[in-house]
mmCIF entry with sequence, helices, sheets and N, C-alpha, C, O atoms, coordinates in Angstrom:
data_MODEL
# 
_entry.id   MODEL 
# 
_entity.id                         1 
_entity.type                       polymer 
_entity.pdbx_number_of_molecules   1 
# 
_entity_poly.entity_id                      1 
_entity_poly.type                           'polypeptide(L)' 
_entity_poly.nstd_linkage                   no 
_entity_poly.nstd_monomer                   no 
_entity_poly.pdbx_seq_one_letter_code       MSITPEMAVRLGRFCGNGPELWLRMQQAYDLWHAERVLADRLERIPVHRTTFAA 
_entity_poly.pdbx_seq_one_letter_code_can   MSITPEMAVRLGRFCGNGPELWLRMQQAYDLWHAERVLADRLERIPVHRTTFAA 
_entity_poly.pdbx_strand_id                 A 
# 
loop_
_entity_poly_seq.entity_id 
_entity_poly_seq.num 
_entity_poly_seq.mon_id 
_entity_poly_seq.hetero 
1 1  MET n 
1 2  SER n 
1 3  ILE n 
1 4  THR n 
1 5  PRO n 
1 6  GLU n 
1 7  MET n 
1 8  ALA n 
1 9  VAL n 
1 10 ARG n 
1 11 LEU n 
1 12 GLY n 
1 13 ARG n 
1 14 PHE n 
1 15 CYS n 
1 16 GLY n 
1 17 ASN n 
1 18 GLY n 
1 19 PRO n 
1 20 GLU n 
1 21 LEU n 
1 22 TRP n 
1 23 LEU n 
1 24 ARG n 
1 25 MET n 
1 26 GLN n 
1 27 GLN n 
1 28 ALA n 
1 29 TYR n 
1 30 ASP n 
1 31 LEU n 
1 32 TRP n 
1 33 HIS n 
1 34 ALA n 
1 35 GLU n 
1 36 ARG n 
1 37 VAL n 
1 38 LEU n 
1 39 ALA n 
1 40 ASP n 
1 41 ARG n 
1 42 LEU n 
1 43 GLU n 
1 44 ARG n 
1 45 ILE n 
1 46 PRO n 
1 47 VAL n 
1 48 HIS n 
1 49 ARG n 
1 50 THR n 
1 51 THR n 
1 52 PHE n 
1 53 ALA n 
1 54 ALA n 
# 
_struct_asym.id          A 
_struct_asym.entity_id   1 
# 
loop_
_struct_conf.conf_type_id 
_struct_conf.id 
_struct_conf.pdbx_PDB_helix_id 
_struct_conf.beg_label_comp_id 
_struct_conf.beg_label_asym_id 
_struct_conf.beg_label_seq_id 
_struct_conf.pdbx_beg_PDB_ins_code 
_struct_conf.end_label_comp_id 
_struct_conf.end_label_asym_id 
_struct_conf.end_label_seq_id 
_struct_conf.pdbx_end_PDB_ins_code 
_struct_conf.beg_auth_comp_id 
_struct_conf.beg_auth_asym_id 
_struct_conf.beg_auth_seq_id 
_struct_conf.end_auth_comp_id 
_struct_conf.end_auth_asym_id 
_struct_conf.end_auth_seq_id 
_struct_conf.pdbx_PDB_helix_class 
_struct_conf.details 
_struct_conf.pdbx_PDB_helix_length 
HELX_P HELX_P1 AA1 PRO A 5  ? CYS A 15 ? PRO A 5  CYS A 15 1 ? 11 
HELX_P HELX_P2 AA2 PRO A 19 ? VAL A 37 ? PRO A 19 VAL A 37 1 ? 19 
HELX_P HELX_P3 AA3 ALA A 39 ? GLU A 43 ? ALA A 39 GLU A 43 1 ? 5  
# 
_struct_conf_type.id          HELX_P 
_struct_conf_type.criteria    ? 
_struct_conf_type.reference   ? 
# 
loop_
_atom_site.group_PDB 
_atom_site.id 
_atom_site.type_symbol 
_atom_site.label_atom_id 
_atom_site.label_alt_id 
_atom_site.label_comp_id 
_atom_site.label_asym_id 
_atom_site.label_entity_id 
_atom_site.label_seq_id 
_atom_site.pdbx_PDB_ins_code 
_atom_site.Cartn_x 
_atom_site.Cartn_y 
_atom_site.Cartn_z 
_atom_site.occupancy 
_atom_site.B_iso_or_equiv 
_atom_site.pdbx_formal_charge 
_atom_site.auth_seq_id 
_atom_site.auth_comp_id 
_atom_site.auth_asym_id 
_atom_site.auth_atom_id 
_atom_site.pdbx_PDB_model_num 
ATOM 1   N N  . MET A 1 1  ? -70.381 35.840 -5.720  1.00 0.00 ? 1  MET A N  1 
ATOM 2   C CA . MET A 1 1  ? -69.438 35.227 -6.613  1.00 0.00 ? 1  MET A CA 1 
ATOM 3   C C  . MET A 1 1  ? -68.683 36.299 -7.361  1.00 0.00 ? 1  MET A C  1 
ATOM 4   O O  . MET A 1 1  ? -69.290 37.223 -7.903  1.00 0.00 ? 1  MET A O  1 
ATOM 5   N N  . SER A 1 2  ? -67.368 36.191 -7.397  1.00 0.00 ? 2  SER A N  1 
ATOM 6   C CA . SER A 1 2  ? -66.503 37.165 -8.054  1.00 0.00 ? 2  SER A CA 1 
ATOM 7   C C  . SER A 1 2  ? -66.132 36.714 -9.452  1.00 0.00 ? 2  SER A C  1 
ATOM 8   O O  . SER A 1 2  ? -66.135 35.525 -9.772  1.00 0.00 ? 2  SER A O  1 
ATOM 9   N N  . ILE A 1 3  ? -65.810 37.707 -10.279 1.00 0.00 ? 3  ILE A N  1 
ATOM 10  C CA . ILE A 1 3  ? -65.277 37.400 -11.605 1.00 0.00 ? 3  ILE A CA 1 
ATOM 11  C C  . ILE A 1 3  ? -63.775 37.088 -11.452 1.00 0.00 ? 3  ILE A C  1 
ATOM 12  O O  . ILE A 1 3  ? -62.986 37.962 -11.090 1.00 0.00 ? 3  ILE A O  1 
ATOM 13  N N  . THR A 1 4  ? -63.402 35.856 -11.728 1.00 0.00 ? 4  THR A N  1 
ATOM 14  C CA . THR A 1 4  ? -62.000 35.461 -11.650 1.00 0.00 ? 4  THR A CA 1 
ATOM 15  C C  . THR A 1 4  ? -61.292 35.873 -12.962 1.00 0.00 ? 4  THR A C  1 
ATOM 16  O O  . THR A 1 4  ? -61.959 36.132 -13.964 1.00 0.00 ? 4  THR A O  1 
ATOM 17  N N  . PRO A 1 5  ? -59.980 35.933 -12.958 1.00 0.00 ? 5  PRO A N  1 
ATOM 18  C CA . PRO A 1 5  ? -59.286 36.213 -14.215 1.00 0.00 ? 5  PRO A CA 1 
ATOM 19  C C  . PRO A 1 5  ? -59.648 35.221 -15.321 1.00 0.00 ? 5  PRO A C  1 
ATOM 20  O O  . PRO A 1 5  ? -59.803 35.621 -16.475 1.00 0.00 ? 5  PRO A O  1 
ATOM 21  N N  . GLU A 1 6  ? -59.783 33.955 -14.996 1.00 0.00 ? 6  GLU A N  1 
ATOM 22  C CA . GLU A 1 6  ? -60.190 32.971 -16.004 1.00 0.00 ? 6  GLU A CA 1 
ATOM 23  C C  . GLU A 1 6  ? -61.580 33.298 -16.569 1.00 0.00 ? 6  GLU A C  1 
ATOM 24  O O  . GLU A 1 6  ? -61.788 33.261 -17.782 1.00 0.00 ? 6  GLU A O  1 
ATOM 25  N N  . MET A 1 7  ? -62.511 33.611 -15.693 1.00 0.00 ? 7  MET A N  1 
ATOM 26  C CA . MET A 1 7  ? -63.858 33.927 -16.163 1.00 0.00 ? 7  MET A CA 1 
ATOM 27  C C  . MET A 1 7  ? -63.846 35.226 -16.965 1.00 0.00 ? 7  MET A C  1 
ATOM 28  O O  . MET A 1 7  ? -64.598 35.362 -17.931 1.00 0.00 ? 7  MET A O  1 
ATOM 29  N N  . ALA A 1 8  ? -62.994 36.191 -16.572 1.00 0.00 ? 8  ALA A N  1 
ATOM 30  C CA . ALA A 1 8  ? -62.890 37.460 -17.317 1.00 0.00 ? 8  ALA A CA 1 
ATOM 31  C C  . ALA A 1 8  ? -62.418 37.201 -18.725 1.00 0.00 ? 8  ALA A C  1 
ATOM 32  O O  . ALA A 1 8  ? -62.898 37.831 -19.667 1.00 0.00 ? 8  ALA A O  1 
ATOM 33  N N  . VAL A 1 9  ? -61.464 36.260 -18.889 1.00 0.00 ? 9  VAL A N  1 
ATOM 34  C CA . VAL A 1 9  ? -60.981 35.942 -20.232 1.00 0.00 ? 9  VAL A CA 1 
ATOM 35  C C  . VAL A 1 9  ? -62.116 35.340 -21.060 1.00 0.00 ? 9  VAL A C  1 
ATOM 36  O O  . VAL A 1 9  ? -62.294 35.682 -22.230 1.00 0.00 ? 9  VAL A O  1 
ATOM 37  N N  . ARG A 1 10 ? -62.864 34.457 -20.449 1.00 0.00 ? 10 ARG A N  1 
ATOM 38  C CA . ARG A 1 10 ? -63.989 33.835 -21.167 1.00 0.00 ? 10 ARG A CA 1 
ATOM 39  C C  . ARG A 1 10 ? -65.083 34.858 -21.530 1.00 0.00 ? 10 ARG A C  1 
ATOM 40  O O  . ARG A 1 10 ? -65.574 34.877 -22.659 1.00 0.00 ? 10 ARG A O  1 
ATOM 41  N N  . LEU A 1 11 ? -65.451 35.694 -20.570 1.00 0.00 ? 11 LEU A N  1 
ATOM 42  C CA . LEU A 1 11 ? -66.472 36.713 -20.827 1.00 0.00 ? 11 LEU A CA 1 
ATOM 43  C C  . LEU A 1 11 ? -65.992 37.718 -21.873 1.00 0.00 ? 11 LEU A C  1 
ATOM 44  O O  . LEU A 1 11 ? -66.751 38.127 -22.752 1.00 0.00 ? 11 LEU A O  1 
ATOM 45  N N  . GLY A 1 12 ? -64.723 38.108 -21.766 1.00 0.00 ? 12 GLY A N  1 
ATOM 46  C CA . GLY A 1 12 ? -64.167 39.036 -22.716 1.00 0.00 ? 12 GLY A CA 1 
ATOM 47  C C  . GLY A 1 12 ? -64.167 38.482 -24.121 1.00 0.00 ? 12 GLY A C  1 
ATOM 48  O O  . GLY A 1 12 ? -64.419 39.202 -25.087 1.00 0.00 ? 12 GLY A O  1 
ATOM 49  N N  . ARG A 1 13 ? -63.885 37.208 -24.230 1.00 0.00 ? 13 ARG A N  1 
ATOM 50  C CA . ARG A 1 13 ? -63.903 36.556 -25.554 1.00 0.00 ? 13 ARG A CA 1 
ATOM 51  C C  . ARG A 1 13 ? -65.339 36.488 -26.103 1.00 0.00 ? 13 ARG A C  1 
ATOM 52  O O  . ARG A 1 13 ? -65.595 36.812 -27.263 1.00 0.00 ? 13 ARG A O  1 
ATOM 53  N N  . PHE A 1 14 ? -66.251 36.064 -25.246 1.00 0.00 ? 14 PHE A N  1 
ATOM 54  C CA . PHE A 1 14 ? -67.652 35.928 -25.647 1.00 0.00 ? 14 PHE A CA 1 
ATOM 55  C C  . PHE A 1 14 ? -68.244 37.258 -26.079 1.00 0.00 ? 14 PHE A C  1 
ATOM 56  O O  . PHE A 1 14 ? -68.897 37.360 -27.118 1.00 0.00 ? 14 PHE A O  1 
ATOM 57  N N  . CYS A 1 15 ? -68.001 38.275 -25.258 1.00 0.00 ? 15 CYS A N  1 
ATOM 58  C CA . CYS A 1 15 ? -68.599 39.594 -25.531 1.00 0.00 ? 15 CYS A CA 1 
ATOM 59  C C  . CYS A 1 15 ? -67.765 40.452 -26.504 1.00 0.00 ? 15 CYS A C  1 
ATOM 60  O O  . CYS A 1 15 ? -68.238 41.469 -27.012 1.00 0.00 ? 15 CYS A O  1 
ATOM 61  N N  . GLY A 1 16 ? -66.542 40.027 -26.747 1.00 0.00 ? 16 GLY A N  1 
ATOM 62  C CA . GLY A 1 16 ? -65.693 40.775 -27.669 1.00 0.00 ? 16 GLY A CA 1 
ATOM 63  C C  . GLY A 1 16 ? -65.124 42.057 -27.115 1.00 0.00 ? 16 GLY A C  1 
ATOM 64  O O  . GLY A 1 16 ? -64.718 42.938 -27.872 1.00 0.00 ? 16 GLY A O  1 
ATOM 65  N N  . ASN A 1 17 ? -65.088 42.175 -25.778 1.00 0.00 ? 17 ASN A N  1 
ATOM 66  C CA . ASN A 1 17 ? -64.583 43.429 -25.183 1.00 0.00 ? 17 ASN A CA 1 
ATOM 67  C C  . ASN A 1 17 ? -63.369 43.255 -24.321 1.00 0.00 ? 17 ASN A C  1 
ATOM 68  O O  . ASN A 1 17 ? -62.934 44.218 -23.690 1.00 0.00 ? 17 ASN A O  1 
ATOM 69  N N  . GLY A 1 18 ? -62.796 42.069 -24.262 1.00 0.00 ? 18 GLY A N  1 
ATOM 70  C CA . GLY A 1 18 ? -61.550 41.833 -23.534 1.00 0.00 ? 18 GLY A CA 1 
ATOM 71  C C  . GLY A 1 18 ? -61.757 41.615 -22.033 1.00 0.00 ? 18 GLY A C  1 
ATOM 72  O O  . GLY A 1 18 ? -62.758 42.056 -21.468 1.00 0.00 ? 18 GLY A O  1 
ATOM 73  N N  . PRO A 1 19 ? -60.799 40.928 -21.392 1.00 0.00 ? 19 PRO A N  1 
ATOM 74  C CA . PRO A 1 19 ? -60.913 40.593 -19.977 1.00 0.00 ? 19 PRO A CA 1 
ATOM 75  C C  . PRO A 1 19 ? -60.705 41.788 -19.045 1.00 0.00 ? 19 PRO A C  1 
ATOM 76  O O  . PRO A 1 19 ? -61.203 41.785 -17.919 1.00 0.00 ? 19 PRO A O  1 
ATOM 77  N N  . GLU A 1 20 ? -59.978 42.805 -19.500 1.00 0.00 ? 20 GLU A N  1 
ATOM 78  C CA . GLU A 1 20 ? -59.652 43.910 -18.612 1.00 0.00 ? 20 GLU A CA 1 
ATOM 79  C C  . GLU A 1 20 ? -60.891 44.632 -18.107 1.00 0.00 ? 20 GLU A C  1 
ATOM 80  O O  . GLU A 1 20 ? -60.964 45.018 -16.941 1.00 0.00 ? 20 GLU A O  1 
ATOM 81  N N  . LEU A 1 21 ? -61.866 44.811 -18.995 1.00 0.00 ? 21 LEU A N  1 
ATOM 82  C CA . LEU A 1 21 ? -63.132 45.438 -18.597 1.00 0.00 ? 21 LEU A CA 1 
ATOM 83  C C  . LEU A 1 21 ? -63.795 44.698 -17.465 1.00 0.00 ? 21 LEU A C  1 
ATOM 84  O O  . LEU A 1 21 ? -64.245 45.310 -16.496 1.00 0.00 ? 21 LEU A O  1 
ATOM 85  N N  . TRP A 1 22 ? -63.863 43.385 -17.575 1.00 0.00 ? 22 TRP A N  1 
ATOM 86  C CA . TRP A 1 22 ? -64.534 42.565 -16.557 1.00 0.00 ? 22 TRP A CA 1 
ATOM 87  C C  . TRP A 1 22 ? -63.806 42.599 -15.226 1.00 0.00 ? 22 TRP A C  1 
ATOM 88  O O  . TRP A 1 22 ? -64.435 42.613 -14.168 1.00 0.00 ? 22 TRP A O  1 
ATOM 89  N N  . LEU A 1 23 ? -62.455 42.613 -15.278 1.00 0.00 ? 23 LEU A N  1 
ATOM 90  C CA . LEU A 1 23 ? -61.694 42.689 -14.042 1.00 0.00 ? 23 LEU A CA 1 
ATOM 91  C C  . LEU A 1 23 ? -61.805 44.069 -13.400 1.00 0.00 ? 23 LEU A C  1 
ATOM 92  O O  . LEU A 1 23 ? -61.844 44.172 -12.174 1.00 0.00 ? 23 LEU A O  1 
ATOM 93  N N  . ARG A 1 24 ? -61.855 45.133 -14.207 1.00 0.00 ? 24 ARG A N  1 
ATOM 94  C CA . ARG A 1 24 ? -62.051 46.476 -13.661 1.00 0.00 ? 24 ARG A CA 1 
ATOM 95  C C  . ARG A 1 24 ? -63.426 46.621 -13.005 1.00 0.00 ? 24 ARG A C  1 
ATOM 96  O O  . ARG A 1 24 ? -63.560 47.249 -11.955 1.00 0.00 ? 24 ARG A O  1 
ATOM 97  N N  . MET A 1 25 ? -64.432 46.041 -13.630 1.00 0.00 ? 25 MET A N  1 
ATOM 98  C CA . MET A 1 25 ? -65.770 46.109 -13.029 1.00 0.00 ? 25 MET A CA 1 
ATOM 99  C C  . MET A 1 25 ? -65.810 45.355 -11.723 1.00 0.00 ? 25 MET A C  1 
ATOM 100 O O  . MET A 1 25 ? -66.441 45.810 -10.769 1.00 0.00 ? 25 MET A O  1 
ATOM 101 N N  . GLN A 1 26 ? -65.150 44.212 -11.655 1.00 0.00 ? 26 GLN A N  1 
ATOM 102 C CA . GLN A 1 26 ? -65.122 43.426 -10.411 1.00 0.00 ? 26 GLN A CA 1 
ATOM 103 C C  . GLN A 1 26 ? -64.400 44.223 -9.315  1.00 0.00 ? 26 GLN A C  1 
ATOM 104 O O  . GLN A 1 26 ? -64.867 44.296 -8.178  1.00 0.00 ? 26 GLN A O  1 
ATOM 105 N N  . GLN A 1 27 ? -63.265 44.812 -9.673  1.00 0.00 ? 27 GLN A N  1 
ATOM 106 C CA . GLN A 1 27 ? -62.510 45.610 -8.714  1.00 0.00 ? 27 GLN A CA 1 
ATOM 107 C C  . GLN A 1 27 ? -63.322 46.799 -8.202  1.00 0.00 ? 27 GLN A C  1 
ATOM 108 O O  . GLN A 1 27 ? -63.301 47.102 -7.009  1.00 0.00 ? 27 GLN A O  1 
ATOM 109 N N  . ALA A 1 28 ? -64.029 47.464 -9.097  1.00 0.00 ? 28 ALA A N  1 
ATOM 110 C CA . ALA A 1 28 ? -64.859 48.610 -8.707  1.00 0.00 ? 28 ALA A CA 1 
ATOM 111 C C  . ALA A 1 28 ? -65.977 48.152 -7.740  1.00 0.00 ? 28 ALA A C  1 
ATOM 112 O O  . ALA A 1 28 ? -66.252 48.814 -6.740  1.00 0.00 ? 28 ALA A O  1 
ATOM 113 N N  . TYR A 1 29 ? -66.600 47.033 -8.053  1.00 0.00 ? 29 TYR A N  1 
ATOM 114 C CA . TYR A 1 29 ? -67.626 46.501 -7.158  1.00 0.00 ? 29 TYR A CA 1 
ATOM 115 C C  . TYR A 1 29 ? -67.053 46.136 -5.790  1.00 0.00 ? 29 TYR A C  1 
ATOM 116 O O  . TYR A 1 29 ? -67.645 46.457 -4.759  1.00 0.00 ? 29 TYR A O  1 
ATOM 117 N N  . ASP A 1 30 ? -65.913 45.469 -5.783  1.00 0.00 ? 30 ASP A N  1 
ATOM 118 C CA . ASP A 1 30 ? -65.293 45.046 -4.525  1.00 0.00 ? 30 ASP A CA 1 
ATOM 119 C C  . ASP A 1 30 ? -64.975 46.262 -3.651  1.00 0.00 ? 30 ASP A C  1 
ATOM 120 O O  . ASP A 1 30 ? -65.208 46.244 -2.443  1.00 0.00 ? 30 ASP A O  1 
ATOM 121 N N  . LEU A 1 31 ? -64.437 47.323 -4.276  1.00 0.00 ? 31 LEU A N  1 
ATOM 122 C CA . LEU A 1 31 ? -64.115 48.532 -3.507  1.00 0.00 ? 31 LEU A CA 1 
ATOM 123 C C  . LEU A 1 31 ? -65.388 49.197 -2.982  1.00 0.00 ? 31 LEU A C  1 
ATOM 124 O O  . LEU A 1 31 ? -65.451 49.597 -1.819  1.00 0.00 ? 31 LEU A O  1 
ATOM 125 N N  . TRP A 1 32 ? -66.401 49.312 -3.843  1.00 0.00 ? 32 TRP A N  1 
ATOM 126 C CA . TRP A 1 32 ? -67.683 49.887 -3.422  1.00 0.00 ? 32 TRP A CA 1 
ATOM 127 C C  . TRP A 1 32 ? -68.258 49.113 -2.231  1.00 0.00 ? 32 TRP A C  1 
ATOM 128 O O  . TRP A 1 32 ? -68.737 49.713 -1.269  1.00 0.00 ? 32 TRP A O  1 
ATOM 129 N N  . HIS A 1 33 ? -68.207 47.796 -2.300  1.00 0.00 ? 33 HIS A N  1 
ATOM 130 C CA . HIS A 1 33 ? -68.761 46.975 -1.223  1.00 0.00 ? 33 HIS A CA 1 
ATOM 131 C C  . HIS A 1 33 ? -67.962 47.145 0.059   1.00 0.00 ? 33 HIS A C  1 
ATOM 132 O O  . HIS A 1 33 ? -68.541 47.297 1.135   1.00 0.00 ? 33 HIS A O  1 
ATOM 133 N N  . ALA A 1 34 ? -66.625 47.121 -0.043  1.00 0.00 ? 34 ALA A N  1 
ATOM 134 C CA . ALA A 1 34 ? -65.763 47.259 1.139   1.00 0.00 ? 34 ALA A CA 1 
ATOM 135 C C  . ALA A 1 34 ? -65.983 48.611 1.837   1.00 0.00 ? 34 ALA A C  1 
ATOM 136 O O  . ALA A 1 34 ? -66.017 48.675 3.066   1.00 0.00 ? 34 ALA A O  1 
ATOM 137 N N  . GLU A 1 35 ? -66.130 49.668 1.069   1.00 0.00 ? 35 GLU A N  1 
ATOM 138 C CA . GLU A 1 35 ? -66.346 50.997 1.640   1.00 0.00 ? 35 GLU A CA 1 
ATOM 139 C C  . GLU A 1 35 ? -67.654 51.037 2.427   1.00 0.00 ? 35 GLU A C  1 
ATOM 140 O O  . GLU A 1 35 ? -67.725 51.704 3.459   1.00 0.00 ? 35 GLU A O  1 
ATOM 141 N N  . ARG A 1 36 ? -68.670 50.349 1.970   1.00 0.00 ? 36 ARG A N  1 
ATOM 142 C CA . ARG A 1 36 ? -69.942 50.340 2.689   1.00 0.00 ? 36 ARG A CA 1 
ATOM 143 C C  . ARG A 1 36 ? -69.881 49.480 3.934   1.00 0.00 ? 36 ARG A C  1 
ATOM 144 O O  . ARG A 1 36 ? -70.441 49.846 4.967   1.00 0.00 ? 36 ARG A O  1 
ATOM 145 N N  . VAL A 1 37 ? -69.212 48.347 3.853   1.00 0.00 ? 37 VAL A N  1 
ATOM 146 C CA . VAL A 1 37 ? -69.090 47.447 4.980   1.00 0.00 ? 37 VAL A CA 1 
ATOM 147 C C  . VAL A 1 37 ? -68.269 48.082 6.076   1.00 0.00 ? 37 VAL A C  1 
ATOM 148 O O  . VAL A 1 37 ? -68.570 47.900 7.256   1.00 0.00 ? 37 VAL A O  1 
ATOM 149 N N  . LEU A 1 38 ? -67.226 48.832 5.709   1.00 0.00 ? 38 LEU A N  1 
ATOM 150 C CA . LEU A 1 38 ? -66.293 49.418 6.661   1.00 0.00 ? 38 LEU A CA 1 
ATOM 151 C C  . LEU A 1 38 ? -66.609 50.863 7.035   1.00 0.00 ? 38 LEU A C  1 
ATOM 152 O O  . LEU A 1 38 ? -65.857 51.470 7.799   1.00 0.00 ? 38 LEU A O  1 
ATOM 153 N N  . ALA A 1 39 ? -67.685 51.426 6.525   1.00 0.00 ? 39 ALA A N  1 
ATOM 154 C CA . ALA A 1 39 ? -67.976 52.849 6.681   1.00 0.00 ? 39 ALA A CA 1 
ATOM 155 C C  . ALA A 1 39 ? -67.854 53.343 8.128   1.00 0.00 ? 39 ALA A C  1 
ATOM 156 O O  . ALA A 1 39 ? -67.192 54.353 8.369   1.00 0.00 ? 39 ALA A O  1 
ATOM 157 N N  . ASP A 1 40 ? -68.464 52.669 9.078   1.00 0.00 ? 40 ASP A N  1 
ATOM 158 C CA . ASP A 1 40 ? -68.422 53.112 10.470  1.00 0.00 ? 40 ASP A CA 1 
ATOM 159 C C  . ASP A 1 40 ? -67.007 53.112 11.020  1.00 0.00 ? 40 ASP A C  1 
ATOM 160 O O  . ASP A 1 40 ? -66.606 54.049 11.711  1.00 0.00 ? 40 ASP A O  1 
ATOM 161 N N  . ARG A 1 41 ? -66.249 52.065 10.716  1.00 0.00 ? 41 ARG A N  1 
ATOM 162 C CA . ARG A 1 41 ? -64.869 51.953 11.216  1.00 0.00 ? 41 ARG A CA 1 
ATOM 163 C C  . ARG A 1 41 ? -63.935 52.949 10.526  1.00 0.00 ? 41 ARG A C  1 
ATOM 164 O O  . ARG A 1 41 ? -63.000 53.459 11.144  1.00 0.00 ? 41 ARG A O  1 
ATOM 165 N N  . LEU A 1 42 ? -64.192 53.222 9.243   1.00 0.00 ? 42 LEU A N  1 
ATOM 166 C CA . LEU A 1 42 ? -63.344 54.150 8.515   1.00 0.00 ? 42 LEU A CA 1 
ATOM 167 C C  . LEU A 1 42 ? -63.444 55.569 9.064   1.00 0.00 ? 42 LEU A C  1 
ATOM 168 O O  . LEU A 1 42 ? -62.466 56.316 9.044   1.00 0.00 ? 42 LEU A O  1 
ATOM 169 N N  . GLU A 1 43 ? -64.620 55.939 9.552   1.00 0.00 ? 43 GLU A N  1 
ATOM 170 C CA . GLU A 1 43 ? -64.827 57.271 10.100  1.00 0.00 ? 43 GLU A CA 1 
ATOM 171 C C  . GLU A 1 43 ? -63.957 57.526 11.322  1.00 0.00 ? 43 GLU A C  1 
ATOM 172 O O  . GLU A 1 43 ? -63.634 58.675 11.624  1.00 0.00 ? 43 GLU A O  1 
ATOM 173 N N  . ARG A 1 44 ? -63.575 56.469 12.026  1.00 0.00 ? 44 ARG A N  1 
ATOM 174 C CA . ARG A 1 44 ? -62.743 56.606 13.234  1.00 0.00 ? 44 ARG A CA 1 
ATOM 175 C C  . ARG A 1 44 ? -61.252 56.661 12.948  1.00 0.00 ? 44 ARG A C  1 
ATOM 176 O O  . ARG A 1 44 ? -60.464 56.893 13.865  1.00 0.00 ? 44 ARG A O  1 
ATOM 177 N N  . ILE A 1 45 ? -60.843 56.456 11.706  1.00 0.00 ? 45 ILE A N  1 
ATOM 178 C CA . ILE A 1 45 ? -59.428 56.514 11.346  1.00 0.00 ? 45 ILE A CA 1 
ATOM 179 C C  . ILE A 1 45 ? -59.074 57.965 11.021  1.00 0.00 ? 45 ILE A C  1 
ATOM 180 O O  . ILE A 1 45 ? -59.685 58.563 10.135  1.00 0.00 ? 45 ILE A O  1 
ATOM 181 N N  . PRO A 1 46 ? -58.099 58.538 11.723  1.00 0.00 ? 46 PRO A N  1 
ATOM 182 C CA . PRO A 1 46 ? -57.729 59.909 11.449  1.00 0.00 ? 46 PRO A CA 1 
ATOM 183 C C  . PRO A 1 46 ? -57.053 60.011 10.078  1.00 0.00 ? 46 PRO A C  1 
ATOM 184 O O  . PRO A 1 46 ? -56.400 59.073 9.619   1.00 0.00 ? 46 PRO A O  1 
ATOM 185 N N  . VAL A 1 47 ? -57.223 61.156 9.447   1.00 0.00 ? 47 VAL A N  1 
ATOM 186 C CA . VAL A 1 47 ? -56.612 61.408 8.135   1.00 0.00 ? 47 VAL A CA 1 
ATOM 187 C C  . VAL A 1 47 ? -55.335 62.182 8.344   1.00 0.00 ? 47 VAL A C  1 
ATOM 188 O O  . VAL A 1 47 ? -55.332 63.240 8.975   1.00 0.00 ? 47 VAL A O  1 
ATOM 189 N N  . HIS A 1 48 ? -54.252 61.655 7.816   1.00 0.00 ? 48 HIS A N  1 
ATOM 190 C CA . HIS A 1 48 ? -52.938 62.304 7.895   1.00 0.00 ? 48 HIS A CA 1 
ATOM 191 C C  . HIS A 1 48 ? -52.826 63.346 6.804   1.00 0.00 ? 48 HIS A C  1 
ATOM 192 O O  . HIS A 1 48 ? -52.942 63.013 5.624   1.00 0.00 ? 48 HIS A O  1 
ATOM 193 N N  . ARG A 1 49 ? -52.609 64.566 7.156   1.00 0.00 ? 49 ARG A N  1 
ATOM 194 C CA . ARG A 1 49 ? -52.482 65.658 6.189   1.00 0.00 ? 49 ARG A CA 1 
ATOM 195 C C  . ARG A 1 49 ? -51.005 66.065 6.139   1.00 0.00 ? 49 ARG A C  1 
ATOM 196 O O  . ARG A 1 49 ? -50.389 66.332 7.171   1.00 0.00 ? 49 ARG A O  1 
ATOM 197 N N  . THR A 1 50 ? -50.467 66.107 4.962   1.00 0.00 ? 50 THR A N  1 
ATOM 198 C CA . THR A 1 50 ? -49.093 66.549 4.793   1.00 0.00 ? 50 THR A CA 1 
ATOM 199 C C  . THR A 1 50 ? -49.072 68.001 4.416   1.00 0.00 ? 50 THR A C  1 
ATOM 200 O O  . THR A 1 50 ? -49.835 68.435 3.552   1.00 0.00 ? 50 THR A O  1 
ATOM 201 N N  . THR A 1 51 ? -48.194 68.773 5.063   1.00 0.00 ? 51 THR A N  1 
ATOM 202 C CA . THR A 1 51 ? -48.076 70.164 4.720   1.00 0.00 ? 51 THR A CA 1 
ATOM 203 C C  . THR A 1 51 ? -46.715 70.382 4.059   1.00 0.00 ? 51 THR A C  1 
ATOM 204 O O  . THR A 1 51 ? -45.698 69.854 4.509   1.00 0.00 ? 51 THR A O  1 
ATOM 205 N N  . PHE A 1 52 ? -46.718 71.140 3.021   1.00 0.00 ? 52 PHE A N  1 
ATOM 206 C CA . PHE A 1 52 ? -45.499 71.415 2.279   1.00 0.00 ? 52 PHE A CA 1 
ATOM 207 C C  . PHE A 1 52 ? -45.113 72.875 2.483   1.00 0.00 ? 52 PHE A C  1 
ATOM 208 O O  . PHE A 1 52 ? -45.940 73.776 2.347   1.00 0.00 ? 52 PHE A O  1 
ATOM 209 N N  . ALA A 1 53 ? -43.842 73.090 2.811   1.00 0.00 ? 53 ALA A N  1 
ATOM 210 C CA . ALA A 1 53 ? -43.348 74.461 2.956   1.00 0.00 ? 53 ALA A CA 1 
ATOM 211 C C  . ALA A 1 53 ? -42.998 74.998 1.584   1.00 0.00 ? 53 ALA A C  1 
ATOM 212 O O  . ALA A 1 53 ? -42.347 74.325 0.786   1.00 0.00 ? 53 ALA A O  1 
ATOM 213 N N  . ALA A 1 54 ? -43.430 76.197 1.323   1.00 0.00 ? 54 ALA A N  1 
ATOM 214 C CA . ALA A 1 54 ? -43.156 76.810 -0.014  1.00 0.00 ? 54 ALA A CA 1 
ATOM 215 C C  . ALA A 1 54 ? -41.847 77.499 -0.060  1.00 0.00 ? 54 ALA A C  1 
ATOM 216 O O  . ALA A 1 54 ? -41.477 78.054 -1.094  1.00 0.00 ? 54 ALA A O  1 
# 
């Protein structure tokens, strides 16, 4: 279950720390989870390196 914006507003009000904190924590968790689920497939994606001429 994810923290929705509505729930973040409610939690932020209850805890006195605002909804932004709760949404940032949800986003951090979602990214952490996605990186673990996709880890094997991400290793096969080549990394594009940009070179800059000085």
